[in-house]
C-alpha positions as CSV (number, residue, x, y, z in Angstrom):
1,M,26.6,43.4,-62.8
2,T,23.8,45.9,-60.4
3,T,20.8,44.4,-58.6
4,S,17.7,45.6,-59.6
5,S,17.3,47.4,-55.6
6,E,20.5,49.2,-57.5
7,T,19.0,50.2,-60.0
8,T,15.6,51.2,-58.4
9,R,18.1,53.6,-55.9
10,K,19.9,55.7,-59.0
11,G,17.4,58.9,-60.3
12,L,14.1,58.6,-62.4
13,T,14.2,59.8,-66.2
14,K,12.7,62.3,-67.3
15,I,9.8,59.9,-69.0
16,A,10.2,57.6,-65.4
17,T,9.3,60.9,-63.3
18,N,6.2,62.5,-64.8
19,R,5.0,59.7,-64.7
20,V,5.3,59.2,-60.8
21,Q,4.2,63.0,-60.6
22,K,1.1,62.2,-62.7
23,E,0.3,59.0,-60.3
24,F,0.6,61.2,-57.8
25,M,-1.3,63.8,-58.9
26,E,-3.9,61.3,-59.3
27,W,-3.4,59.3,-56.1
28,Q,-4.3,62.9,-54.0
29,T,-7.9,63.0,-56.0
30,N,-9.2,59.2,-56.6
31,P,-7.7,56.8,-54.9
32,P,-8.5,53.5,-55.1
33,A,-10.8,51.8,-52.6
34,G,-8.6,50.8,-49.1
35,F,-5.4,52.1,-50.1
36,K,-3.6,55.9,-48.7
37,H,-0.3,57.4,-50.1
38,R,1.9,58.6,-46.9
39,V,3.1,61.3,-48.2
40,S,7.5,62.0,-48.7
41,D,9.6,63.7,-49.8
42,N,10.7,60.9,-52.0
43,L,9.0,60.5,-55.6
44,Q,10.5,57.9,-56.3
45,R,9.8,55.6,-53.0
46,W,6.0,55.7,-51.8
47,T,4.4,54.3,-49.1
48,I,1.0,53.2,-49.1
49,E,-1.6,52.0,-46.3
50,V,-3.1,48.7,-47.8
51,K,-6.8,47.8,-45.1
52,G,-8.0,44.5,-44.8
53,A,-11.1,44.0,-47.9
54,P,-14.6,43.8,-44.9
55,G,-15.9,40.4,-45.1
56,T,-12.7,38.9,-45.8
57,L,-9.9,37.1,-44.2
58,Y,-7.7,40.5,-43.5
59,A,-10.6,43.2,-43.2
60,N,-10.3,45.1,-40.2
61,E,-6.3,45.1,-40.7
62,T,-3.9,47.3,-42.1
63,Y,-0.5,47.0,-43.4
64,Q,1.7,49.1,-45.2
65,L,3.3,48.4,-49.3
66,Q,7.1,50.0,-49.5
67,V,7.3,51.2,-53.8
68,E,9.6,51.7,-55.1
69,F,9.1,52.8,-58.3
70,P,13.0,52.3,-61.1
71,E,14.4,53.9,-63.2
72,H,12.7,53.1,-66.3
73,Y,9.9,53.0,-64.7
74,P,7.0,52.1,-67.0
75,M,8.8,49.7,-68.8
76,E,10.3,48.4,-65.7
77,A,7.9,47.1,-62.8
78,P,8.4,48.4,-59.2
79,Q,9.1,46.8,-56.9
80,V,6.6,46.6,-53.9
81,I,7.2,44.8,-50.5
82,F,4.6,44.6,-47.2
83,Q,7.2,46.0,-45.2
84,H,6.5,44.5,-41.8
85,P,5.5,43.0,-40.5
86,A,3.3,40.7,-43.4
87,P,0.2,39.7,-44.0
88,L,0.3,35.8,-43.0
89,H,-0.2,34.9,-46.4
90,P,0.3,31.5,-49.1
91,H,2.1,34.5,-51.5
92,V,3.8,36.4,-49.4
93,Y,7.6,35.9,-47.5
94,S,7.7,37.2,-44.0
95,N,10.1,39.5,-45.5
96,G,7.2,41.2,-47.2
97,H,8.1,39.4,-51.3
98,I,4.9,39.4,-53.0
99,C,4.6,36.0,-55.6
100,L,2.2,38.0,-57.7
101,D,2.6,38.2,-61.5
102,V,1.9,41.5,-62.3
103,L,5.0,42.6,-60.3
104,Y,7.6,40.1,-62.2
105,G,6.3,38.8,-65.8
106,S,2.4,39.8,-66.4
107,W,3.6,43.9,-65.8
108,S,2.7,46.0,-68.7
109,P,4.1,49.4,-69.2
110,A,0.1,50.5,-69.1
111,M,0.2,49.8,-65.5
112,R,-0.6,51.7,-62.8
113,L,0.2,50.7,-59.2
114,S,-3.1,51.5,-58.8
115,S,-3.6,48.8,-61.1
116,I,-1.0,47.5,-58.8
117,C,-2.0,47.8,-55.4
118,L,-6.3,46.5,-57.1
119,S,-4.1,43.2,-57.3
120,I,-2.4,42.5,-54.4
121,L,-6.1,43.6,-51.9
122,S,-7.6,41.0,-55.0
123,M,-5.1,38.7,-53.4
124,L,-5.7,39.2,-49.9
125,S,-9.5,39.1,-51.0
126,S,-9.6,35.6,-52.5
127,S,-7.2,33.9,-49.4
128,S,-9.7,31.7,-46.9
129,V,-7.3,30.6,-44.9
130,K,-4.1,32.7,-43.8
131,V,-1.7,29.2,-43.9
132,C,1.1,27.8,-46.1
133,C,1.0,26.6,-49.4
134,V,0.3,23.2,-49.9
135,F,3.0,23.1,-52.6
136,C,5.6,25.2,-52.8
137,A,9.0,24.0,-54.2
138,F,12.9,25.5,-55.9
139,S,15.8,23.7,-58.1
140,S,19.0,25.2,-60.2
141,F,18.5,26.8,-63.3
142,F,21.2,25.8,-65.5
143,G,23.4,25.9,-62.5
144,F,23.3,29.0,-61.7
145,D,22.0,30.4,-58.6
146,S,18.6,30.9,-59.7
147,I,16.0,30.3,-57.4
148,F,12.1,29.2,-58.7
149,F,9.5,29.9,-56.4
150,L,6.8,27.6,-57.0
151,C,2.8,29.4,-55.6
152,C,-0.2,28.0,-55.4
153,F,-3.2,28.7,-53.2
154,V,-4.4,26.3,-50.6
155,F,-8.3,25.2,-50.1
156,S,-8.8,23.5,-46.4
157,Y,-7.8,24.2,-43.9
158,D,-5.3,22.1,-41.3
159,P,-3.9,24.0,-38.1
160,S,-1.1,21.2,-38.5
161,L,0.5,24.1,-41.2
162,Q,2.6,27.0,-41.0
163,Q,1.1,29.9,-41.3
164,K,3.7,31.3,-43.6
165,P,5.4,29.6,-47.1
166,K,6.3,26.1,-47.0
167,D,9.8,27.7,-48.5
168,N,10.7,30.9,-46.2
169,D,13.1,30.0,-44.7
170,H,14.7,28.6,-47.9
171,Y,13.5,32.0,-49.9
172,L,15.0,34.0,-46.7
173,K,17.8,32.4,-46.8
174,N,18.7,32.9,-50.6
175,C,17.2,36.4,-50.4
176,K,20.0,37.8,-48.4
177,N,21.6,41.1,-48.3
178,G,18.5,43.2,-48.9
179,R,18.4,40.8,-52.0
180,S,15.9,41.7,-54.7
181,P,12.4,39.8,-55.2
182,K,12.4,41.1,-58.8
183,E,16.1,38.7,-58.7
184,T,13.7,35.6,-58.2
185,R,12.2,34.2,-61.1
186,W,8.5,33.2,-59.8
187,R,6.5,29.9,-61.7
188,Y,2.7,30.7,-60.6
189,H,0.3,27.9,-60.0
190,D,-3.9,28.9,-60.6
191,D,-6.0,28.1,-57.8
192,K,-6.4,23.9,-58.7
193,A,-5.6,21.4,-56.5
């Protein structure tokens, strides 16, 4: 059985190559505001610089996203993680994994990398504090070694809370050997308490 990490290391299909090349050309002429693609000779793996939006907690901060396009892109979502250091955010684990539905179950082949980037910027911009989530939980799924992570937002600042997801250490322990965030069974909460 191959993991998602191994899948992304396979070469792109012709359809995937054409789509990634088209998106690359779009990035060259009209990148989304706040993002910069660092050009390399690897079409399948991109590094994207994201700058925090003005007027937010992340204003004037710059982060790096690592994007790996899978063999069957756009039928399968790209793997997108923050490189170290990752931003302090309730939906970003210290290993860079992002709890954001468009990266997993809500992905659609009609989406583009630019729409993912805008979703990530929106996620960062909507945070009112740089603290952990109030409630994150995990459980076994039918006896298999699958982990569910429940993500939610924090509404008030409490300096006694950690500045990373509450279950960060447990999640990292289960992501040994370069485990892909696409192997996590994420559950999402809305912004309501």
